[in-house]
C-alpha positions in Angstrom: -23.9 122.0 96.6 -26.1 119.7 98.6 -26.4 116.3 96.9 -29.8 116.0 95.2 -30.9 119.4 96.5 -30.0 122.0 93.9 -29.9 125.7 94.8 -29.6 128.9 92.9 -26.0 128.3 91.8 -26.7 124.7 90.6 -29.3 125.6 87.9 -28.4 125.9 84.2 -28.8 129.6 84.2 -25.9 130.1 86.6 -23.5 128.8 83.9 -24.2 132.0 82.0 -22.6 134.1 84.7 -19.2 132.5 84.9 -16.1 133.0 82.7 -13.8 130.3 84.1 -11.6 127.9 82.0 -12.2 124.2 82.3 -11.0 122.9 85.7 -8.4 120.6 84.2 -6.8 123.4 82.1 -6.6 126.1 84.8 -3.1 127.5 85.6 -4.3 128.3 89.2 -7.4 127.4 91.2 -8.5 129.8 93.9 -11.4 129.5 96.3 -12.7 132.8 97.7 -14.5 132.3 101.0 -17.0 134.4 102.9 -17.5 133.5 106.5 -21.3 134.3 106.5 -24.1 132.6 104.6 -24.9 133.8 101.1 -28.1 135.5 102.2 -26.1 137.8 104.4 -23.3 138.7 101.9 -25.1 138.8 98.6 -25.2 142.6 98.8 -21.5 142.9 99.6 -18.6 142.7 97.2 -15.2 141.6 98.7 -15.4 138.2 97.0 -16.3 139.9 93.7 -13.5 142.3 94.1 -10.9 139.6 94.7 -12.3 137.6 91.7 -12.0 140.6 89.5 -8.5 141.4 90.6 -7.5 137.7 90.0 -8.9 137.8 86.5 -7.2 141.0 85.6 -3.9 139.8 87.0 -3.8 136.2 85.8 -6.0 136.4 82.7 -8.4 133.8 81.5 -6.3 130.8 82.6 -7.1 131.1 86.3 -10.1 129.4 87.9 -11.9 131.4 90.6 -14.7 130.1 92.7 -16.8 131.1 95.7 -17.8 129.4 98.9 -20.0 130.7 101.7 -20.9 129.5 105.2 -23.7 127.0 104.7 -27.0 128.0 106.1 -28.5 126.2 109.0 -30.6 124.0 106.7 -27.6 123.3 104.4 -25.4 122.4 107.4 -27.8 119.8 108.5 -28.0 118.3 105.0 -24.2 118.4 104.5 -23.5 116.7 107.8 -26.1 113.9 106.9 -24.4 113.4 103.5 -20.9 113.8 105.1 -19.9 116.4 102.5 -17.3 119.1 103.2 -18.8 122.4 104.1 -16.3 124.4 102.0 -17.0 123.7 98.4 -16.9 125.8 95.3 -20.3 126.8 94.0 -19.1 126.8 90.3 -16.9 123.7 90.4 -18.6 121.7 93.2 -15.0 120.9 94.2 -14.0 120.5 97.8 -11.8 123.3 99.2 -8.9 120.8 99.6 -8.7 120.5 95.8 -7.8 124.2 95.3 -4.3 125.7 95.3 -5.2 128.4 97.8 -8.2 129.5 99.9 -8.5 133.2 100.3 -10.8 134.2 103.2 -12.3 137.6 103.6 -13.4 138.4 107.2 -15.7 141.4 107.5 -16.3 141.6 111.3 -15.1 140.0 114.5 -17.9 137.6 115.2 -17.5 136.1 111.7 -14.0 135.0 112.7 -15.6 132.3 114.9 -16.7 130.5 111.7 -13.3 130.0 110.1 -12.0 127.2 112.4 -15.3 125.4 112.2 -15.4 125.6 108.4 -11.9 124.1 108.2 -12.8 121.4 110.7 -16.0 120.5 108.9 -14.1 120.4 105.6 -11.5 117.9 106.8 -8.7 120.5 106.7 -6.3 120.6 109.7 -6.9 123.7 111.8 -3.3 125.0 112.4 -0.9 126.1 109.7 1.8 123.9 111.4 -0.4 120.8 110.8 -0.8 121.4 107.1 1.9 120.3 104.7 2.2 120.7 100.9 -0.8 118.4 100.4 -3.1 121.2 101.6 -4.0 124.5 99.9 -2.7 127.7 101.4 -5.1 129.4 103.7 -4.8 133.2 103.4 -7.0 135.7 105.4 -7.6 139.4 104.9 -10.6 141.7 104.9 -11.9 144.7 106.7 -11.5 143.0 110.1 -7.8 142.3 109.6 -6.6 144.6 112.4 -8.8 142.8 114.9 -7.9 139.3 113.7 -5.5 138.3 116.6 -7.9 135.5 117.3 -6.4 133.6 114.4 -2.9 133.6 115.9 -1.7 131.3 118.7 0.7 132.6 121.4 3.6 130.7 119.8 3.0 132.3 116.4 1.2 129.4 114.9 -2.1 130.3 113.2 -5.3 129.0 111.7 -4.1 130.9 108.5 -0.9 130.3 106.7 -0.7 134.0 106.1 -2.5 137.3 107.0 -2.9 140.3 104.7 -3.4 143.7 106.2 -4.8 146.7 104.4 -6.2 147.3 100.9 -5.8 144.7 98.3 -5.9 147.3 95.5 -2.7 148.8 96.8 0.6 148.6 95.0 2.2 146.3 96.0 -0.9 144.4 97.1 -3.4 141.9 95.8 -2.1 141.8 92.2 1.4 140.9 93.4 -0.1 138.2 95.6 -2.0 136.6 92.8 1.1 136.8 90.5 3.3 135.0 93.0 0.6 132.3 93.6 0.4 131.7 89.9 4.2 131.7 89.2 5.0 129.4 92.2 2.1 127.0 91.9 3.3 123.5 92.9 6.3 124.8 94.9 6.8 124.3 98.6 4.5 126.1 101.1 7.3 127.8 103.0 8.9 129.0 99.8 5.6 130.6 98.6 5.1 132.3 102.0 8.6 133.7 102.0 8.1 135.1 98.5 4.9 136.7 99.6 6.6 138.3 102.6 9.5 139.5 100.5 7.1 141.2 97.9 4.4 142.4 100.3 5.2 144.6 103.4 1.5 144.0 104.4 1.8 140.2 104.5 2.6 138.2 107.7 3.2 134.4 107.4 2.4 132.1 110.3 5.2 131.0 112.6 6.9 134.3 113.6 7.6 135.3 117.1 5.0 137.8 118.4 7.5 139.7 120.7 10.5 141.4 119.2 12.6 140.9 122.4 11.8 137.2 122.7 12.3 135.9 119.2 14.8 133.1 118.7 16.6 132.2 115.5 14.0 129.6 114.5 11.1 132.1 114.9 12.1 135.5 113.6 10.0 138.6 114.4 8.3 140.4 111.5 6.6 143.7 111.5 4.1 144.7 108.8 2.7 147.9 107.3 -1.0 147.8 106.2 -1.2 148.3 102.5 -2.8 151.5 101.2 -3.6 152.6 97.7 -2.6 155.9 96.3 -5.4 157.6 94.3 -2.9 158.9 91.7 -1.7 155.3 91.1 -5.1 154.5 89.4 -5.6 151.4 91.7 -7.7 148.5 90.6 -11.4 148.7 91.1 -13.7 145.9 89.9 -15.6 146.4 86.7 -16.2 142.8 85.7 -16.9 139.7 87.8 -19.3 136.7 87.8 -23.0 137.4 88.0 -24.5 135.2 90.7 -28.1 134.0 90.4 -29.9 136.0 93.1 -32.5 138.8 93.7 -29.5 141.1 94.0 -28.0 140.3 90.6 -29.3 143.5 89.0 -27.6 145.7 91.6 -23.9 146.5 91.8 -21.7 148.7 94.0 -19.3 151.3 92.7 -16.5 152.6 94.9 -16.0 156.3 94.7 -13.6 156.9 97.6 -11.4 155.3 100.2 -11.1 156.0 103.9 -12.8 158.7 105.9 -11.9 162.3 106.7 -13.4 162.2 110.2 -11.7 161.4 113.5 -14.7 159.6 115.3 -13.1 158.0 118.3 -15.1 154.8 118.1 -14.9 154.1 114.4 -12.6 151.2 113.4 -12.8 151.8 109.6 -12.3 155.6 110.0 -8.9 155.0 111.6 -7.9 151.9 109.8 -8.4 153.3 106.3 -7.0 156.9 106.6 -6.5 159.2 104.9 -9.6 160.0 102.8 -9.0 159.6 99.1 -11.3 160.0 96.1 -11.6 158.3 92.8 -11.6 161.0 90.1 -14.9 161.8 88.4 -13.7 160.8 84.9 -12.5 157.4 86.1 -15.8 156.8 88.0 -17.8 157.4 84.9 -15.5 155.1 82.8 -15.8 152.4 85.4 -19.6 152.9 85.5 -19.9 152.3 81.8 -17.7 149.3 81.9 -19.6 147.9 84.9 -23.0 148.1 83.3 -21.6 146.5 80.1 -19.9 143.6 81.9 -22.6 142.9 84.5 -25.9 144.2 83.1 -26.9 145.8 86.4 -29.7 148.4 86.3 -29.2 149.7 89.9 -26.0 151.2 91.2 -25.1 151.7 94.8 -22.4 154.3 95.6 -19.9 152.5 97.8 -18.1 154.8 100.3 -17.8 155.4 104.0 -19.4 158.8 103.3 -20.5 159.1 99.7 -21.5 162.8 100.1 -18.0 163.8 101.0 -16.8 163.4 97.3 -15.9 166.7 95.8 -17.9 166.0 92.6 -20.8 164.2 94.2 -23.5 166.6 92.9 -22.2 166.1 89.3 -21.8 162.4 89.8 -25.5 162.0 90.9 -26.5 163.4 87.5 -23.9 161.7 85.5 -24.5 158.2 86.9 -28.3 158.5 86.6 -27.7 159.0 82.9 -26.2 155.5 82.8 -28.2 153.5 85.3 -31.9 153.1 85.9 -31.5 153.8 89.6 -28.6 155.2 91.7 -28.8 154.5 95.4 -27.0 156.5 98.0 -26.0 154.8 101.2 -23.8 156.0 104.1 -23.2 159.7 104.4 -22.2 162.5 106.9 -25.1 164.4 108.3 -23.1 167.7 108.7 -22.2 167.7 105.0 -25.8 166.9 104.1 -27.2 169.9 105.9 -24.4 172.4 105.3 -23.7 171.8 101.6 -25.9 174.0 99.4 -28.0 171.8 97.1 -26.9 168.5 98.6 -30.3 167.6 100.2 -32.2 168.9 97.1 -30.2 166.7 94.8 -30.6 163.6 97.0 -34.4 164.2 97.1 -34.4 164.7 93.3 -32.5 161.4 93.0 -35.5 159.7 94.8 -33.9 159.3 98.2 -36.7 159.3 100.8 -35.2 157.3 103.7 -32.4 158.9 105.6 -30.2 157.4 108.3 -28.5 159.8 110.7 -25.7 158.4 112.7 -26.1 160.7 115.7 -24.1 158.3 117.9 -24.1 160.3 121.1 -27.3 160.9 123.0 -26.2 164.4 123.9 -23.9 167.1 122.6 -21.3 166.1 125.2 -21.4 162.5 124.2 -21.1 163.4 120.5 -17.9 165.4 121.5 -16.6 162.3 123.3 -17.1 160.4 120.1 -15.6 163.3 118.0 -18.7 163.1 115.9 -18.6 166.7 114.6 -22.4 167.0 114.6 -23.7 169.9 116.7 -27.2 170.1 118.1 -27.9 173.1 115.8 -26.9 171.2 112.7 -28.8 168.1 113.8 -32.1 170.1 114.3 -31.6 172.0 111.0 -31.3 168.7 109.2 -34.3 167.1 110.9 -36.5 170.2 110.3 -35.6 170.3 106.6 -36.3 166.5 106.2 -39.7 167.0 107.7 -40.4 170.0 105.5 -39.3 168.1 102.4 -41.6 165.2 103.4 -39.0 162.5 103.9 -40.6 159.1 104.2 -38.4 157.7 107.0 -35.7 159.0 109.3 -33.6 156.5 111.3 -31.4 157.6 114.2 -28.5 155.4 115.4 -26.9 155.8 118.8 -23.9 154.2 120.6 -24.3 153.5 124.3 -20.9 153.3 126.1 -21.4 153.5 129.9 -20.0 157.0 129.9 -23.4 158.6 129.8 -24.5 160.6 132.8 -28.0 161.5 134.1 -27.6 164.9 132.5 -27.0 163.3 129.1 -30.1 161.2 129.5 -32.2 164.3 130.4 -30.9 166.1 127.3 -31.9 163.1 125.2 -35.4 163.0 126.8 -35.8 166.7 125.9 -34.7 165.9 122.3 -37.4 163.3 122.0 -40.0 165.6 123.3 -39.0 168.3 120.9 -39.1 165.8 118.0 -42.6 164.8 119.0 -43.7 168.4 118.8 -42.0 168.8 115.4 -43.7 165.7 114.1 -47.1 167.0 115.1 -46.4 170.2 113.1 -45.7 168.1 109.9 -48.6 165.8 109.1 -48.0 163.3 107.7 -44.7 163.2 109.4 -41.8 160.9 108.5 -41.6 157.6 110.3 -39.0 158.0 113.1 -37.0 154.9 114.2 -34.4 154.9 116.9 -31.8 152.1 117.3 -28.8 151.7 119.5 -25.9 149.4 120.1 -23.3 149.1 122.9 -19.9 150.6 122.3 -17.2 148.0 121.3 -13.8 149.5 122.1 -12.0 148.7 118.8 -8.3 148.3 118.3 -6.3 151.0 116.6 -8.8 153.6 117.6 -8.6 156.2 120.5 -11.2 154.3 122.6 -9.0 151.2 122.8 -7.5 152.9 125.8 -10.9 153.2 127.6 -11.8 150.7 130.3 -13.8 147.8 129.1 -17.5 147.8 130.1 -19.0 144.4 131.1 -21.5 145.8 133.7 -24.7 144.5 132.2 -27.0 146.2 134.7 -25.3 149.6 134.0 -25.5 149.4 130.2 -29.1 148.0 130.1 -30.2 150.7 132.5 -28.9 153.3 130.0 -30.6 151.5 127.2 -33.9 151.3 129.1 -33.8 155.0 129.9 -33.3 155.8 126.2 -36.1 153.4 125.3 -38.4 155.0 127.7 -37.7 158.5 126.4 -38.2 157.3 122.8 -41.4 155.4 123.3 -42.9 158.0 125.6 -42.7 160.4 122.6 -44.5 157.8 120.4 -41.5 156.6 118.4 -40.0 153.1 117.8 -36.8 151.9 119.5 -34.7 148.7 119.3 -31.5 147.6 120.8 -29.4 146.3 117.9 -27.4 143.6 119.7 -27.9 140.8 122.2 -25.8 141.0 125.4 -23.8 137.8 124.7 -23.0 139.1 121.2 -21.7 142.3 122.7 -19.5 140.6 125.2 -18.1 138.1 122.7 -17.5 140.9 120.2 -15.6 143.0 122.7 -13.5 140.0 123.8 -12.7 139.0 120.3 -11.4 142.4 119.3 -9.5 143.2 122.5 -8.4 139.8 123.8 -4.9 138.3 123.8 -3.5 135.6 121.6 -5.2 133.1 123.9 -8.3 133.7 121.8 -7.0 131.2 119.2 -7.3 128.5 121.9 -10.8 129.5 122.5 -11.8 129.4 118.8 -10.1 126.0 118.4 -12.2 124.7 121.3 -15.3 126.4 119.9 -14.8 124.7 116.6 -14.6 121.3 118.2 -17.8 122.0 120.0 -19.6 123.2 116.9 -19.9 126.8 117.8 -20.9 129.2 115.0 -22.0 132.7 114.3 -25.0 132.7 112.0 -27.8 135.3 112.7 -26.7 135.1 116.3 -24.3 133.0 118.3 -24.9 129.2 118.0 -23.4 127.6 121.1 -21.7 128.9 124.2 -19.1 131.1 122.6 -19.1 133.6 125.4 -18.6 130.9 128.0 -15.6 129.5 126.2 -14.1 133.0 125.7 -14.5 133.8 129.4 -13.0 130.5 130.5 -9.9 130.9 128.3 -9.5 134.6 129.3 -10.3 134.1 133.0 -7.1 135.7 134.2 -7.6 138.8 132.1 -11.2 139.1 133.4 -10.2 139.2 137.1 -11.1 142.5 138.9 -8.3 145.1 138.7 -6.8 143.3 135.6 -5.0 145.7 133.2 -7.1 144.1 130.5 -10.3 145.6 132.0 -8.8 148.9 133.2 -8.0 152.2 131.5 -4.8 151.8 129.4 -2.0 154.0 128.4 0.7 153.9 125.7 2.7 151.3 127.7 -0.1 148.7 127.4 0.9 145.6 125.2 -1.9 145.5 122.7 -2.3 142.4 120.4 -1.0 142.7 116.8 1.7 145.1 118.0 3.8 143.9 115.0 1.4 145.9 112.7 2.8 149.3 112.2 -0.1 151.7 111.7 0.7 155.0 110.0 -1.0 156.8 113.0 1.1 156.8 116.1 0.1 155.5 119.5 0.9 158.9 120.9 -1.7 160.5 118.5 -4.3 157.9 119.4 -3.7 158.4 123.1 -3.9 162.2 122.9 -7.2 161.8 121.0 -8.5 159.5 123.7 -7.6 162.0 126.5 -9.3 164.8 124.7 -12.4 162.7 124.1 -12.7 161.8 127.7 -12.7 165.5 128.5 -15.4 165.9 125.8 -13.4 168.2 123.7 -14.6 168.3 120.1 -11.4 168.1 118.0 -10.5 170.1 114.9 -10.7 168.4 111.6 -8.3 168.5 108.6 -11.2 168.2 106.2 -12.3 171.6 105.0 -15.9 172.9 105.4 -17.8 174.6 102.6 -16.2 177.9 103.1 -13.0 177.5 105.1 -9.9 175.5 104.8 -9.2 172.6 107.2 -6.1 172.3 109.3 -3.7 169.4 109.3 -4.0 167.3 112.5 -0.6 165.7 112.0 -2.0 162.2 112.5 0.6 160.8 110.1 -1.8 159.1 107.7 -1.0 161.3 104.7 2.2 160.2 102.9 3.0 163.5 101.2 2.1 167.1 100.9 -0.3 166.5 98.0 -2.5 164.3 100.1 -2.5 166.8 103.0 -3.3 169.6 100.7 -6.2 167.7 99.1 -7.8 167.3 102.5 -7.3 170.8 103.9 -8.5 172.5 100.7 -11.3 170.0 99.8 -14.5 171.5 98.4 -17.7 170.1 97.1 -18.2 172.1 93.9 -18.8 172.1 90.2 -21.8 173.6 88.4 -24.4 175.5 90.5 -26.3 173.0 92.6 -29.7 174.4 91.6 -29.0 173.7 88.0 -28.0 170.1 88.8 -31.0 169.6 91.0 -33.4 170.6 88.1 -31.6 168.5 85.6 -31.6 165.5 87.9 -35.3 165.9 88.8 -36.2 166.1 85.1 -34.1 163.0 84.3 -35.5 160.9 87.1 -39.1 162.0 86.2 -38.5 160.9 82.6 -37.1 157.5 83.6 -40.0 156.7 85.8 -42.5 157.6 83.0 -40.7 155.7 80.4 -42.9 153.6 78.1 -41.6 150.1 77.5 -41.1 148.6 74.0 -41.6 144.9 73.7 -39.9 142.0 71.9 -40.6 138.3 71.8 -37.9 135.8 72.7 -37.5 132.1 73.3 -35.3 131.4 76.3 -33.3 128.2 76.0 -33.0 125.6 78.7 -29.8 127.2 79.7 -31.9 130.1 81.2 -33.8 127.8 83.6 -33.7 128.6 87.3 -32.9 132.3 86.8 -34.3 134.8 89.3 -36.0 137.7 87.4 -33.3 140.1 88.5 -30.6 137.7 87.3 -32.4 137.2 84.0 -32.5 141.0 83.6 -28.8 141.4 84.3 -27.8 138.6 81.9 -29.9 139.9 79.1 -28.8 143.6 79.5 -25.1 142.4 79.7 -25.7 140.4 76.5 -27.1 143.5 74.7 -24.5 146.0 75.9 -21.6 143.7 75.3 -22.6 143.5 71.6 -23.9 147.1 71.3 -22.0 149.2 73.8 -23.3 152.4 72.1 -26.6 151.7 73.8 -25.1 152.4 77.2 -27.0 155.4 78.6 -29.9 154.7 76.2 -31.1 151.3 77.4 -31.5 151.3 81.2 -33.3 148.1 81.9 -34.7 144.8 80.4 -37.3 142.9 82.3 -39.4 139.8 81.6 -42.9 141.3 80.9 -45.2 138.3 80.9 -44.9 135.3 83.3 -43.4 137.2 86.2 -45.8 140.1 86.1 -49.4 140.7 87.1 -51.6 137.7 87.8 -49.1 135.4 86.1 -46.5 136.2 88.7 -48.2 133.9 91.2 -49.6 131.4 88.7 -46.5 130.8 86.5 -43.6 132.7 88.1 -39.9 132.8 87.4 -37.2 130.3 86.6 -38.8 129.1 83.3 -37.5 128.6 79.8 -39.3 129.0 76.5 -41.5 131.7 74.9 -42.0 135.1 76.6 -42.0 138.8 76.2 -39.3 141.3 77.2 -39.9 144.9 78.1 -37.2 147.4 77.1 -36.9 150.6 79.1 -34.8 153.5 77.8 -34.4 156.7 75.9 -31.7 159.1 74.8 -31.2 161.0 78.1 -29.3 163.8 76.3 -32.1 164.9 74.0 -35.4 163.0 74.5 -36.8 163.8 77.9 -40.5 164.4 77.2 -43.6 163.3 79.2 -43.4 159.6 78.4 -40.2 158.8 76.5 -39.3 155.4 75.1 -36.5 153.7 73.2 -36.0 155.1 69.7 -36.4 152.8 66.7 -32.7 152.6 65.9 -31.8 151.4 69.4 -34.8 149.1 69.4 -33.6 147.3 66.3 -30.1 147.0 67.8 -31.6 145.2 70.8 -33.4 142.7 68.5 -30.1 142.1 66.7 -28.2 141.5 69.9 -30.7 138.9 71.1 -31.1 137.2 67.7 -29.9 133.9 69.2 -33.0 134.0 71.4 -35.2 134.3 68.3 -35.9 137.9 69.2 -38.6 139.7 67.2 -40.4 142.9 67.4 -43.7 142.8 69.2 -46.3 145.7 69.2 -49.5 144.0 70.3 -51.1 144.0 73.7 -49.4 141.8 76.3 -52.5 141.2 78.4 -54.3 138.6 76.3 -51.3 136.2 76.2 -51.4 133.0 78.1 -49.3 129.8 78.3 -51.0 127.5 75.8 -48.5 124.7 75.8 -46.3 124.0 78.9 -43.9 121.1 79.8 -42.9 120.6 83.4 -40.1 118.1 84.3 -39.7 116.9 87.9 -36.8 115.4 89.8 -36.5 111.6 90.1 -39.5 109.9 91.7 -41.7 106.9 91.1 -44.5 106.9 88.5 -47.1 106.6 91.2 -45.7 109.6 93.0 -45.9 111.6 89.8 -49.5 110.6 89.1 -50.5 111.4 92.7 -49.0 114.9 92.3 -51.0 115.4 89.1 -54.3 114.2 90.7 -53.8 116.5 93.7 -53.0 119.5 91.5 -56.2 119.0 89.4 -58.2 118.6 92.7 -56.7 121.8 94.0 -58.0 123.5 90.8 -61.4 121.8 91.3 -61.1 120.2 87.8 -63.0 117.0 86.9 -61.2 114.7 84.6 -61.0 111.2 83.1 -57.7 109.4 83.5 -56.7 106.8 80.9 -53.5 105.1 79.7 -51.6 106.5 76.8 -50.1 104.7 73.8 -47.2 103.7 76.0 -47.4 102.1 79.4 -45.4 105.0 80.8 -47.9 107.6 79.7 -51.1 108.7 81.3 -53.6 111.1 79.9 -56.0 113.3 82.0 -58.9 114.4 79.8 -60.7 117.4 81.3 -64.4 117.3 81.7 -66.2 119.5 79.1 -67.9 121.6 81.8 -64.5 122.3 83.4 -62.9 123.2 80.1 -65.1 126.2 80.2 -63.2 127.5 83.2 -60.4 128.2 80.7 -57.8 126.8 83.1 -56.6 123.9 80.9 -57.9 121.4 78.4 -55.6 118.3 78.8 -52.7 117.0 80.8 -50.4 114.2 79.8 -48.0 112.6 82.3 -45.0 110.9 80.7 -42.5 108.8 82.7 -38.9 108.1 81.7 -38.0 104.8 83.4 -34.2 105.1 82.9 -34.1 108.6 84.5 -37.1 108.1 86.8 -38.1 111.7 85.8 -41.8 112.5 85.0 -42.8 115.2 82.6 -46.2 116.9 82.6 -47.4 118.2 79.2 -50.1 120.8 79.8 -52.5 122.4 77.3 -53.3 125.5 79.2 -55.8 128.3 79.1 -56.0 132.0 80.1 -56.4 131.0 83.8 -53.8 128.3 84.0 -52.2 128.0 87.5 -49.2 125.8 88.1 -48.2 127.2 91.5 -49.2 123.9 93.2 -46.6 122.1 91.2 -43.8 124.5 92.1 -44.9 125.8 95.5 -41.5 126.9 97.0 -38.5 128.8 95.9 -36.4 125.6 96.2 -38.7 123.9 93.7 -37.8 126.5 91.1 -34.3 125.1 91.1 -35.2 121.5 90.7 -38.4 121.6 88.5 -38.0 122.5 84.9 -40.8 124.7 83.4 -40.8 125.2 79.7 -43.3 127.5 78.0 -43.5 125.8 74.6 -46.0 128.1 73.1 -48.0 131.2 74.2 -51.5 131.7 73.0 -53.8 134.8 72.8 -57.3 135.0 74.2 
């Protein structure tokens, strides 16, 4: 929190989203840290996952909190106030007051921010510099296998411990939380030793990094990344704090782990092998629990490739019976085009924008990337999407430096053919092309490839691609800046010298926030100057003898398999795949990722099946059509002051959670609750969100099993149950027209200011409305009354304003007698004002 500058987590409404014990009574206090600003991670869920796992493991006695990299504006304010950057958004406690800090790093460039956050929070940078007075700093996340930048050459680290792999594994995150709880208050080294003993995936700072060089004081430790087993019913989050944001009504539901493909460039595809699925029954149980615990109305399917799930066609129908909307994200293009009914079901489920990860600009380059997408399948998919009138098609490519002139000619021909196709389908979809430079990631086959830092070469390829795209009338963008690409490649491939560079970068205030802030690339190049010399092994093509960083991590996939995949890729040989197609079994590739025959058999015999796809498509289309034509039913409520500052989406989630927690039988009948008055229509700009007081709620729902007519609505029995569940908000049935309602009596309280400042604001507001008035003193010296001129009362904007000033708090309050055209937007002009100004609708009138 920035002193005197409240944000979305500081308002009264946010207190409705937490379920923590009092700080003083907590048996353990954990701070979950994201290394990017809130605006960039509010759609992601690692911090929510960890909180949910903590709560399930430790119960109600643990205190969990979140902290995010402050935004650029927030950093300036925090520095001016000399406030630590790492602070809990729920407790407003500095990071140093917690028992442990658990950091999730999602990608390499984020790693730059950890030392800076520690430094700006007054926490010593190195593990060896932090004694028992400091909280443990533990780091994991999806970038764990590229986190060598955290470790110094002598085994010291910015983190006290690193966790590799999936936290839902057994043993895994639950055991970590248990040990932290049981050993709270004990010595740092004792806790770390217990974590290493219990968790094969945990590495504590201080070990030797070379097995042949370790001495008695610094033993060598190898670790095995943790991986969950689907049959073990691993933890997946169903309950966690709801955070006040425009994303509050959306949640992500994981339906699988890993990826069945062998794309040579893909970090996640190799790191998280093998592909595993959450069973359909458990997904549906989780979905019902999720909507009841969080009140979300929109569900996003979380998976590397959601359409690979064997029950995906049934799940699209099942989940749409629970949630108002179900969004489909990342998917495999070959499955989309080759699975009967898949595209039809996605279109029926309202998907109109499709992203195709083509990756290679030619068939040969796609073979190098082991993409598994033939030109024939690619064109079949594009033609079908055009025929089905998709709204938007995005193509993504990876440029590596391996492209030849022949590859570029093939891509140019592709663009010309696409132009011809677009002219045949008017209106055609919007076609967007984007590309990024290939970062050779660790633990993938392309880690053996020579590094490419020839800027002229890569930008020439990009310009050739851009010319071909734009000559055909389409849009093109390069998705990364050159310095970001270089820094990213150095961070994931560099030696343990990287830690020295990040330490220096922190001292020089370097950050990654919507781009690199500071000379990160220059610092990295200076520290790695020997590695960047011409003919250096670091830059050259590598073999299995090369000493890669993090060699103490034992991946289940052998170096020999990775190297063989690399050699085949460079010969542009498309590999076989263990994942079965729609009509033939796959063949085990012997990569070593599967732990037993059952996992291997699941992959080689995998099918996307169930009921006939045509039947599902019709059912899904009818269900979606009914939901979009649902007629709302209305109720009146009075929101208390504890709802102030709530975004509309957060308010919807809190209210739906409240109803479904008390009336779980309404799950699948009540899809959505929205504020229907002050955030809608003309009032949206004139009154807006974040208020308390009297309003109308719209209830959207119907019995999806039986009542799917032209314009369904919530049945009477369900409607009464909603009124009962919201009785504390004075809920009552409302059947009149919403349109004539207006804010008849409004009170607005402002932050501390002088009385003259408050009066000046009122005068300027009335002037902006072109309202004439007579200003006079009230009964008290701290009151001022603005009587509206009779001719301007006819404008039906307002009839009177009273300004009352509380001298002991220095807070002014405006009491407004409004009309059907009242407009208070001048008084709360920005989003930030919604968190510091209190708007209370005391009474609604009807015109």
